[in-house]
All heavy atoms as an XYZ file, in Angstrom:
751
protein
N       0.802     -1.192      0.001
C      -0.003      0.006      0.009
C       0.859      1.245     -0.022
O       0.524      2.256     -0.652
C      -0.919     -0.006      1.216
C      -1.989     -1.107      1.211
S      -3.084     -1.055     -0.218
C      -3.941      0.451      0.073
N       1.954      1.197      0.711
C       2.855      2.374      0.778
C       3.459      2.683     -0.616
O       3.603      3.854     -0.956
C       3.988      2.124      1.771
O       3.493      1.978      3.038
N       3.777      1.656     -1.346
C       4.328      1.892     -2.664
C       3.255      2.431     -3.619
O       3.509      3.322     -4.426
C       4.886      0.574     -3.261
C       6.116      0.091     -2.552
C       6.128     -1.165     -1.914
C       7.267      0.858     -2.586
C       7.256     -1.591     -1.227
C       8.414      0.363     -1.926
C       8.422     -0.808     -1.253
N       2.027      1.954     -3.504
C       0.914      2.441     -4.337
C       0.638      3.864     -4.047
O       0.296      4.654     -4.962
C      -0.340      1.615     -4.121
N       0.774      4.289     -2.773
C       0.561      5.677     -2.376
C       1.757      6.586     -2.622
O       1.694      7.777     -2.267
N       2.801      6.064     -3.180
C       4.030      6.796     -3.496
C       4.656      7.458     -2.273
O       5.166      8.521     -2.300
C       3.749      7.857     -4.571
C       3.350      7.210     -5.870
C       3.185      8.193     -6.947
N       2.653      7.511     -8.163
C       2.300      8.105     -9.216
N       2.387      9.406     -9.336
N       1.863      7.438    -10.228
N       4.591      6.731     -1.152
C       5.225      7.217      0.074
C       6.673      7.364     -0.121
O       7.331      6.564     -0.773
C       4.948      6.207      1.239
O       3.578      6.087      1.489
N       7.269      8.441      0.481
C       8.705      8.680      0.375
C       9.511      7.910      1.442
O      10.693      7.655      1.242
C       8.994     10.164      0.455
C       8.464     10.975     -0.697
C       9.209     10.577     -1.984
C       8.746     11.392     -3.126
N       9.400     11.023     -4.349
N       8.859      7.548      2.544
C       9.520      6.761      3.578
C       8.666      5.526      3.881
O       7.463      5.644      4.101
C       9.679      7.584      4.910
C      10.292      6.732      5.968
C      10.514      8.865      4.651
N       9.312      4.357      3.805
C       8.593      3.099      4.005
C       9.359      2.315      5.072
O      10.575      2.173      4.945
C       8.469      2.343      2.670
C       7.641      3.161      1.705
C       7.871      0.948      2.909
C       7.655      2.619      0.305
N       8.636      1.790      6.026
C       9.259      0.991      7.087
C       8.724     -0.417      6.969
O       7.533     -0.658      6.993
C       8.949      1.571      8.478
C       9.523      3.007      8.589
C       9.515      0.669      9.563
C       9.091      3.769      9.823
N       9.635     -1.383      6.815
C       9.318     -2.797      6.661
C       9.973     -3.593      7.742
O      11.189     -3.585      7.930
C       9.745     -3.336      5.290
C       9.197     -2.588      4.092
C       9.898     -3.035      2.775
C       7.721     -2.829      3.951
N       9.174     -4.309      8.518
C       9.703     -5.163      9.641
C       9.727     -6.588      9.179
O       8.675     -7.266      9.100
C       8.870     -4.958     10.853
C       9.393     -5.740     12.082
O      10.605     -5.994     12.108
O       8.601     -6.064     12.960
N      10.905     -7.095      8.805
C      11.131     -8.459      8.345
C      10.116     -8.902      7.314
O       9.370     -9.837      7.500
C      11.091     -9.433      9.577
C      12.179     -9.142     10.560
C      12.297    -10.170     11.642
O      11.930    -11.368     11.385
O      12.733     -9.820     12.729
N      10.106     -8.209      6.169
C       9.055     -8.485      5.170
C       9.171     -9.849      4.508
O       8.189    -10.354      3.958
C       9.283     -7.392      4.109
C      10.740     -7.039      4.272
C      11.020     -7.149      5.734
N      10.331    -10.545      4.573
C      10.433    -11.839      3.955
C      10.497    -12.968      4.972
O      10.748    -14.162      4.584
C      11.692    -11.920      3.056
O      12.858    -11.704      3.838
C      11.625    -10.849      1.962
N      10.262    -12.691      6.220
C      10.287    -13.728      7.261
C       9.281    -14.803      6.975
O       8.095    -14.508      6.687
C      10.015    -13.078      8.603
O      10.046    -14.061      9.633
N       9.702    -16.066      6.990
C       8.818    -17.191      6.753
C       8.573    -17.537      5.320
O       7.834    -18.464      5.032
N       9.213    -16.778      4.390
C       8.987    -17.083      2.947
C      10.017    -18.122      2.489
O      11.112    -18.197      3.045
C       9.183    -15.801      2.143
C       8.096    -14.821      2.297
S       8.412    -13.445      1.178
C       6.963    -12.483      1.472
N       9.662    -18.868      1.422
C      10.617    -19.751      0.857
C      11.578    -18.940      0.014
O      11.398    -17.744     -0.240
C       9.967    -20.866      0.015
C       9.165    -20.305     -1.144
O       9.729    -19.502     -1.934
O       8.000    -20.650     -1.289
N      12.685    -19.569     -0.414
C      13.764    -18.898     -1.106
C      13.338    -18.131     -2.368
O      13.707    -16.991     -2.585
C      14.873    -19.888     -1.487
O      15.261    -20.578     -0.269
C      16.071    -19.177     -2.050
N      12.490    -18.763     -3.167
C      12.094    -18.098     -4.463
C      11.150    -16.894     -4.144
O      11.262    -15.872     -4.801
C      11.401    -19.107     -5.384
O      10.260    -19.636     -4.809
N      10.334    -17.009     -3.152
C       9.453    -15.869     -2.803
C      10.296    -14.732     -2.241
O      10.029    -13.563     -2.518
C       8.403    -16.315     -1.773
N      11.280    -15.067     -1.419
C      12.178    -14.032     -0.847
C      12.877    -13.248     -1.988
O      12.941    -12.061     -1.956
C      13.235    -14.643      0.039
C      12.753    -15.016      1.408
C      13.831    -15.702      2.290
N      14.857    -14.664      2.533
C      16.121    -15.008      2.723
N      16.548    -16.257      2.639
N      17.028    -14.070      2.974
N      13.430    -13.998     -2.976
C      14.113    -13.360     -4.081
C      13.157    -12.484     -4.878
O      13.565    -11.427     -5.329
C      14.721    -14.407     -4.990
C      15.902    -15.122     -4.385
C      17.077    -14.215     -4.291
N      18.212    -14.906     -3.715
C      19.418    -14.455     -3.623
N      19.677    -13.254     -4.137
N      20.363    -15.112     -3.049
N      11.930    -12.911     -5.043
C      10.921    -12.110     -5.747
C      10.688    -10.800     -5.018
O      10.675     -9.734     -5.670
C       9.613    -12.890     -5.901
C       8.559    -12.062     -6.561
C       8.507    -11.924     -7.942
C       7.589    -11.435     -5.784
C       7.527    -11.118     -8.542
C       6.595    -10.650     -6.386
C       6.571    -10.497     -7.755
O       5.639     -9.737     -8.343
N      10.534    -10.850     -3.734
C      10.337     -9.655     -2.939
C      11.577     -8.786     -2.974
O      11.502     -7.495     -3.090
C       9.980     -9.968     -1.464
C       8.638    -10.700     -1.417
C       9.953     -8.741     -0.579
C       7.431     -9.883     -1.897
N      12.779     -9.340     -2.945
C      14.014     -8.562     -3.053
C      14.032     -7.774     -4.341
O      14.352     -6.550     -4.356
C      15.226     -9.444     -3.021
C      15.516    -10.108     -1.723
C      14.781    -10.088     -0.560
C      16.626    -10.942     -1.414
N      15.372    -10.793      0.441
C      16.510    -11.370     -0.084
C      17.701    -11.358     -2.150
C      17.453    -12.187      0.536
C      18.648    -12.209     -1.524
C      18.540    -12.574     -0.225
N      13.702     -8.420     -5.468
C      13.725     -7.702     -6.731
C      12.642     -6.599     -6.766
O      12.877     -5.512     -7.302
C      13.507     -8.705     -7.892
C      14.622     -9.684     -8.044
C      16.001     -9.053     -8.226
O      16.112     -7.993     -8.885
O      16.984     -9.570     -7.674
N      11.480     -6.870     -6.179
C      10.433     -5.870     -6.120
C      10.917     -4.670     -5.343
O      10.721     -3.517     -5.750
C       9.158     -6.520     -5.455
C       7.959     -5.623     -5.343
C       7.315     -5.446     -6.670
C       7.006     -6.207     -4.332
N      11.496     -4.902     -4.160
C      12.000     -3.808     -3.341
C      13.108     -3.035     -4.075
O      13.146     -1.765     -3.989
C      12.479     -4.297     -1.986
C      11.402     -4.841     -1.087
C      12.090     -5.499      0.190
C      10.471     -3.753     -0.648
N      14.027     -3.729     -4.706
C      15.074     -3.035     -5.502
C      14.458     -2.106     -6.544
O      14.921     -1.003     -6.738
C      15.967     -4.061     -6.201
C      17.060     -4.588     -5.344
C      18.334     -3.834     -5.684
C      19.472     -4.657     -5.123
N      20.669     -3.828     -5.047
N      13.438     -2.585     -7.211
C      12.839     -1.804     -8.311
C      12.057     -0.588     -7.775
O      11.938      0.400     -8.494
C      11.909     -2.674     -9.192
O      10.758     -3.031     -8.482
N      11.561     -0.645     -6.528
C      10.808      0.460     -5.990
C      11.602      1.425     -5.128
O      11.059      2.390     -4.590
C       9.614     -0.078     -5.194
C       8.437     -0.495     -6.021
C       8.091     -1.873     -6.091
C       7.648      0.402     -6.661
C       7.015     -2.253     -6.843
C       6.584      0.014     -7.452
C       6.271     -1.339     -7.547
O       5.204     -1.705     -8.269
N      12.882      1.192     -4.929
C      13.603      1.990     -3.955
C      14.074      3.348     -4.449
O      14.491      4.192     -3.672
C      14.724      1.203     -3.318
C      15.971      1.020     -4.103
C      16.955      0.228     -3.271
C      18.428      0.464     -3.723
N      19.357     -0.217     -2.853
N      13.993      3.566     -5.756
C      14.421      4.841     -6.296
C      13.617      5.993     -5.743
O      12.381      5.927     -5.711
C      14.314      4.824     -7.871
O      15.028      3.726     -8.338
C      14.819      6.113     -8.451
N      14.272      7.054     -5.293
C      13.628      8.246     -4.733
C      12.809      7.964     -3.506
O      11.835      8.687     -3.165
C      12.737      8.947     -5.766
C      13.540      9.456     -6.961
O      14.694      9.822     -6.781
O      12.977      9.443     -8.060
N      13.152      6.905     -2.727
C      12.465      6.572     -1.484
C      13.495      6.210     -0.424
O      14.596      5.817     -0.725
C      11.556      5.365     -1.654
C      10.345      5.611     -2.464
C       9.404      4.395     -2.362
N       8.160      4.660     -3.013
C       7.866      4.351     -4.263
N       8.801      3.833     -5.023
N       6.690      4.638     -4.737
N      13.079      6.310      0.781
C      13.863      5.776      1.915
C      13.115      4.577      2.423
O      11.937      4.670      2.791
C      13.992      6.802      3.049
C      14.764      8.046      2.551
C      14.659      6.169      4.283
C      14.732      9.241      3.531
N      13.773      3.435      2.389
C      13.196      2.198      2.901
C      13.996      1.763      4.110
O      15.170      1.452      3.952
C      13.122      1.092      1.826
C      12.278      1.567      0.613
C      12.551     -0.211      2.412
C      12.267      0.570     -0.561
N      13.343      1.675      5.226
C      14.000      1.160      6.430
C      13.477     -0.259      6.636
O      12.263     -0.457      6.755
C      13.614      2.057      7.660
C      14.145      1.613      9.008
C      15.655      1.675      9.024
C      13.573      2.498     10.069
N      14.409     -1.209      6.620
C      14.026     -2.625      6.626
C      14.740     -3.321      7.759
O      15.955     -3.151      7.886
C      14.401     -3.217      5.270
C      14.113     -4.665      5.037
C      13.538     -4.868      3.635
C      15.404     -5.489      5.128
N      14.020     -4.094      8.533
C      14.649     -4.935      9.543
C      14.705     -6.361      9.038
O      13.789     -6.818      8.366
C      13.914     -4.904     10.893
O      12.612     -5.418     10.706
C      13.861     -3.496     11.458
N      15.789     -7.050      9.369
C      15.939     -8.442      8.925
C      16.954     -9.172      9.818
O      17.810     -8.522     10.421
C      16.365     -8.528      7.411
O      16.389     -9.906      7.020
C      17.719     -7.917      7.212
N      16.800    -10.492      9.844
C      17.807    -11.329     10.491
C      18.744    -11.958      9.486
O      19.731    -12.640      9.846
C      17.141    -12.431     11.337
C      16.555    -11.967     12.585
N      15.200    -11.614     12.676
C      17.054    -11.727     13.804
C      14.939    -11.227     13.894
N      16.049    -11.288     14.620
N      18.446    -11.735      8.182
C      19.228    -12.361      7.083
C      20.317    -11.412      6.584
O      19.987    -10.345      5.977
C      18.326    -12.744      5.958
C      17.216    -13.695      6.320
C      15.874    -13.299      6.295
C      17.488    -15.001      6.722
C      14.877    -14.173      6.649
C      16.466    -15.894      7.064
C      15.154    -15.442      7.042
N      21.560    -11.741      6.839
C      22.637    -10.873      6.382
C      22.723    -10.788      4.854
O      23.090     -9.752      4.294
C      23.979    -11.310      6.956
C      24.113    -11.072      8.433
S      23.744     -9.332      8.891
C      25.053     -8.490      8.058
N      22.380    -11.881      4.152
C      22.393    -11.800      2.663
C      21.358    -10.830      2.199
O      21.608    -10.074      1.198
C      22.219    -13.174      2.057
C      20.948    -13.926      2.466
O      20.413    -13.597      3.534
O      20.498    -14.825      1.715
N      20.207    -10.772      2.864
C      19.182     -9.821      2.460
C      19.633     -8.374      2.716
O      19.441     -7.478      1.859
C      17.914    -10.118      3.313
C      16.718     -9.275      2.997
C      15.452     -9.812      3.613
O      15.241     -9.568      4.843
O      14.671    -10.504      2.924
N      20.212     -8.153      3.867
C      20.714     -6.799      4.201
C      21.806     -6.379      3.191
O      21.803     -5.226      2.729
C      21.273     -6.780      5.641
N      22.665     -7.288      2.862
C      23.762     -6.999      1.929
C      23.201     -6.689      0.554
O      23.677     -5.785     -0.132
C      24.721     -8.173      1.889
C      26.062     -7.794      1.207
O      26.499     -6.657      1.308
O      26.632     -8.696      0.550
N      22.230     -7.425      0.086
C      21.663     -7.249     -1.218
C      20.826     -6.000     -1.352
O      20.915     -5.254     -2.332
C      20.837     -8.484     -1.622
C      20.317     -8.431     -3.047
C      21.167     -8.686     -4.115
C      18.978     -8.148     -3.326
C      20.706     -8.644     -5.398
C      18.512     -8.103     -4.607
C      19.385     -8.329     -5.688
O      18.917     -8.284     -6.972
N      20.040     -5.741     -0.338
C      19.100     -4.604     -0.433
C      19.617     -3.293      0.149
O      19.178     -2.185     -0.264
C      17.802     -4.941      0.301
C      16.957     -6.075     -0.334
C      15.792     -6.421      0.574
C      16.454     -5.670     -1.724
N      20.530     -3.364      1.107
C      20.894     -2.151      1.867
C      22.009     -1.322      1.233
O      22.993     -1.838      0.831
N      21.753     -0.030      1.212
C      22.819      0.906      0.876
C      23.685      1.130      2.097
O      24.877      1.273      2.038
C      22.260      2.243      0.402
C      21.478      2.093     -0.881
O      21.837      1.295     -1.712
O      20.425      2.789     -0.991
N      23.022      1.134      3.279
C      23.709      1.219      4.544
C      23.090      0.176      5.477
O      21.865     -0.021      5.490
C      23.549      2.626      5.183
C      24.485      3.634      4.554
C      24.230      4.950      5.103
N      23.122      5.523      4.282
C      22.596      6.653      4.497
N      22.946      7.421      5.484
N      21.620      7.099      3.713
N      23.919     -0.497      6.261
C      23.496     -1.549      7.132
C      23.852     -1.169      8.581
O      24.999     -0.809      8.856
C      24.164     -2.906      6.759
C      23.807     -3.290      5.340
C      23.758     -3.989      7.758
C      24.595     -4.436      4.821
N      22.891     -1.266      9.460
C      23.136     -1.068     10.878
C      22.956     -2.379     11.580
O      21.998     -3.081     11.323
N      23.867     -2.732     12.443
C      23.778     -3.977     13.188
C      23.508     -3.645     14.670
O      24.250     -2.847     15.271
C      25.045     -4.838     13.049
C      25.215     -5.201     11.585
C      24.984     -6.091     13.923
C      26.494     -5.917     11.251
N      22.481     -4.301     15.229
C      22.070     -4.060     16.616
C      22.323     -5.246     17.482
O      22.277     -6.385     17.007
C      20.599     -3.691     16.699
C      20.251     -2.413     15.968
S      18.532     -1.970     16.146
C      18.508     -1.474     17.843
N      22.701     -5.003     18.716
C      22.891     -6.064     19.712
C      22.494     -5.475     21.063
O      22.872     -4.362     21.390
C      24.314     -6.572     19.751
N      21.731     -6.235     21.804
C      21.285     -5.737     23.137
C      20.513     -4.481     23.087
O      20.523     -3.670     23.942
N      19.731     -4.303     21.939
C      18.911     -3.130     21.807
C      19.647     -1.852     21.428
O      19.089     -0.776     21.439
N      20.942     -1.968     21.082
C      21.736     -0.794     20.742
C      22.374     -1.012     19.348
O      22.741     -2.117     19.005
C      22.828     -0.555     21.745
C      22.303     -0.236     23.115
C      23.422      0.013     24.082
C      22.832      0.331     25.477
N      23.866      0.573     26.442
N      22.548      0.130     18.646
C      23.210      0.090     17.353
C      24.738     -0.002     17.648
O      25.278      0.830     18.318
C      22.909      1.386     16.582
C      23.477      1.480     15.195
C      22.882      0.436     14.264
C      23.297      2.873     14.636
N      25.373     -1.087     17.184
C      26.767     -1.315     17.465
C      27.670     -0.956     16.319
O      28.885     -0.681     16.515
C      27.058     -2.715     17.984
C      26.641     -3.767     16.976
C      26.393     -2.957     19.338
C      27.130     -5.151     17.315
N      27.177     -0.980     15.087
C      27.957     -0.555     13.947
C      27.038     -0.213     12.799
O      25.932     -0.713     12.710
C      28.997     -1.591     13.522
S      28.370     -3.166     13.044
N      27.541      0.607     11.864
C      26.737      1.033     10.757
C      27.639      1.396      9.611
O      28.756      1.930      9.793
C      25.903      2.285     11.147
S      24.783      2.777      9.869
N      27.257      1.030      8.354
C      28.060      1.370      7.224
C      27.529      0.592      5.990
O      26.555     -0.157      6.097
N      28.172      0.798      4.879
C      27.836      0.003      3.689
C      28.278     -1.403      3.888
O      29.106     -1.719      4.780
C      28.549      0.617      2.461
O      29.938      0.389      2.560
N      27.695     -2.316      3.115
C      28.094     -3.727      3.178
C      29.578     -3.862      2.935
O      30.244     -4.644      3.589
N      30.068     -3.127      1.971
C      31.531     -3.219      1.631
C      32.377     -2.749      2.790
O      33.375     -3.379      3.159
C      31.757     -2.315      0.381
C      33.165     -2.399     -0.124
N      34.113     -1.476      0.162
C      33.769     -3.301     -0.906
C      35.275     -1.768     -0.381
N      35.059     -2.931     -1.046
N      31.995     -1.662      3.453
C      32.761     -1.176      4.587
C      32.765     -2.159      5.721
O      33.794     -2.430      6.314
C      32.157      0.180      5.069
C      32.647      0.602      6.424
C      33.915      1.225      6.543
C      31.925      0.409      7.581
C      34.376      1.588      7.784
C      32.386      0.746      8.821
C      33.597      1.354      8.937
O      34.105      1.718     10.155
N      31.582     -2.705      6.029
C      31.478     -3.671      7.159
C      32.289     -4.932      6.885
O      32.937     -5.495      7.750
C      29.990     -4.000      7.428
C      29.176     -2.848      7.968
C      27.700     -3.242      8.019
C      29.690     -2.350      9.308
N      32.264     -5.411      5.638
C      33.068     -6.593      5.267
C      34.544     -6.333      5.430
O      35.314     -7.192      5.921
C      32.711     -7.078      3.860
C      31.388     -7.725      3.747
C      31.072     -8.081      2.327
C      29.660     -8.542      2.187
N      29.313     -8.802      0.768
N      34.996     -5.139      4.976
C      36.416     -4.802      5.110
C      36.848     -4.685      6.518
O      37.943     -5.084      6.888
C      36.726     -3.519      4.313
C      36.829     -3.742      2.829
O      37.063     -4.902      2.400
N      36.603     -2.710      2.066
N      35.992     -4.073      7.379
C      36.312     -3.854      8.773
C      36.211     -5.118      9.638
O      37.078     -5.373     10.469
C      35.417     -2.793      9.335
C      35.780     -2.410     10.758
C      35.375     -1.002     11.100
C      35.682     -0.630     12.503
N      37.062     -0.343     12.787
N      35.211     -5.900      9.396
C      34.950     -7.056     10.294
C      35.096     -8.420      9.621
O      34.951     -9.417     10.279
C      33.495     -6.983     10.879
C      33.275     -5.717     11.673
C      32.505     -4.658     11.141
C      33.887     -5.547     12.920
C      32.321     -3.517     11.872
C      33.671     -4.375     13.641
C      32.903     -3.368     13.139
N      35.384     -8.453      8.346
C      35.581     -9.707      7.656
C      34.270    -10.200      6.985
O      33.196     -9.694      7.314
N      34.413    -11.112      6.095
C      33.255    -11.633      5.339
C      32.744    -12.946      5.874
O      31.778    -13.479      5.395
C      33.569    -11.750      3.808
C      33.844    -10.392      3.194
C      34.721    -12.694      3.620
N      33.395    -13.485      6.907
C      32.952    -14.723      7.439
C      34.000    -15.266      8.390
O      34.836    -14.540      8.879
N      33.984    -16.545      8.557
C      34.946    -17.197      9.455
C      36.060    -17.834      8.622
O      35.829    -18.353      7.541
C      34.240    -18.302     10.251
C      33.204    -17.724     11.221
C      31.840    -17.827     10.892
C      33.586    -17.153     12.413
C      30.882    -17.281     11.742
C      32.629    -16.630     13.267
C      31.303    -16.691     12.931
O      30.371    -16.222     13.788
N      37.241    -17.787      9.209
C      38.369    -18.514      8.652
C      38.725    -19.660      9.603
O      38.759    -19.465     10.802
C      39.595    -17.585      8.462
C      39.380    -16.568      7.421
O      38.768    -16.797      6.366
N      39.789    -15.332      7.713
N      38.984    -20.794      9.015
C      39.408    -21.959      9.839
C      40.712    -22.449      9.318
O      40.936    -22.552      8.109
C      38.293    -23.037      9.859
C      38.616    -24.118     10.899
C      38.082    -23.610      8.494
C      37.437    -25.017     11.214
N      41.642    -22.739     10.196
C      42.947    -23.250      9.845
C      43.181    -24.584     10.478
O      42.951    -24.773     11.684
C      44.066    -22.275     10.343
O      43.801    -20.952      9.816
C      45.414    -22.740      9.922
N      43.547    -25.569      9.674
C      43.902    -26.941     10.176
C      45.407    -27.085     10.135
O      46.025    -26.731      9.165
C      43.256    -27.979      9.278
C      41.745    -27.999      9.313
C      41.003    -27.323      8.414
C      41.143    -28.727     10.323
C      39.580    -27.343      8.489
C      39.730    -28.751     10.405
C      38.968    -28.067      9.456
N      45.935    -27.656     11.168
C      47.354    -27.959     11.256
C      47.483    -29.450     11.460
O      46.961    -29.993     12.426
C      48.030    -27.201     12.406
C      49.512    -27.535     12.480
C      47.826    -25.693     12.233
N      48.218    -30.067     10.550
C      48.448    -31.516     10.623
C      49.740    -31.737     11.400
O      50.785    -31.190     11.049
C      48.488    -32.102      9.251
C      48.571    -33.551      9.193
C      48.505    -34.066      7.748
C      48.682    -35.566      7.735
N      48.756    -36.062      6.357
N      49.718    -32.578     12.460
C      50.863    -32.804     13.258
C      51.904    -33.677     12.592
O      53.080    -33.508     12.770
C      50.450    -33.427     14.596
C      49.785    -32.456     15.536
C      49.485    -33.112     16.872
C      48.781    -32.169     17.786
N      48.509    -32.738     19.082
N      51.410    -34.690     11.882
C      52.352    -35.686     11.286
C      52.106    -35.795      9.806
O      51.012    -35.896      9.358
C      52.114    -37.039     11.928
C      53.127    -38.067     11.603
O      54.023    -37.809     10.771
O      53.057    -39.197     12.147
N      53.173    -35.735      9.041
C      53.045    -35.792      7.575
C      52.861    -37.232      7.078
O      52.548    -37.470      5.917
C      54.237    -35.131      6.895
O      55.402    -35.845      7.232
N      53.112    -38.197      7.942
C      52.980    -39.585      7.588
C      51.600    -40.069      7.840
O      50.969    -39.775      8.843
C      53.990    -40.499      8.354
C      55.424    -40.157      8.117
C      55.852    -40.370      6.678
O      55.419    -41.352      6.035
N      56.636    -39.493      6.131
N      51.012    -40.805      6.940
C      49.696    -41.437      7.114
C      49.854    -42.881      7.447
O      50.607    -43.597      6.727
C      48.836    -41.254      5.874
C      47.456    -41.919      6.037
C      48.728    -39.804      5.488
N      49.219    -43.376      8.504
C      49.417    -44.772      8.836
C      48.616    -45.637      7.846
O      47.611    -45.264      7.335
C      48.940    -45.029     10.279
O      47.599    -45.364     10.301
N      49.139    -46.841      7.614
C      48.499    -47.736      6.647
C      47.438    -48.629      7.257
O      46.882    -49.475      6.616
C      49.541    -48.599      5.968
O      50.227    -49.356      6.952
N      47.147    -48.469      8.543
C      46.159    -49.297      9.212
C      44.829    -48.705      9.256
O      44.527    -47.575      9.086
C      46.531    -49.651     10.665
O      46.732    -48.448     11.345
C      47.732    -50.537     10.674
């Protein structure tokens, strides 16, 4: 309804929560196409959704905003995921 009324500010609280993957992607594309000349404030638990849709991303913890920036900035500052390193103690493999 907000899009039909040409609202300049739209607030969406987890709009894709509970949707299957294809429905989520459909909504993402819809939101992308409608975001020109609007401010869309969107809450989500999905980082891929925030990264795809957000020009700026704010991360909250304990009810407080703990960091804010573009997806690119946040990835450079905090990393894109986890790194795991395995160290093998012995180069010989037993035949048993």
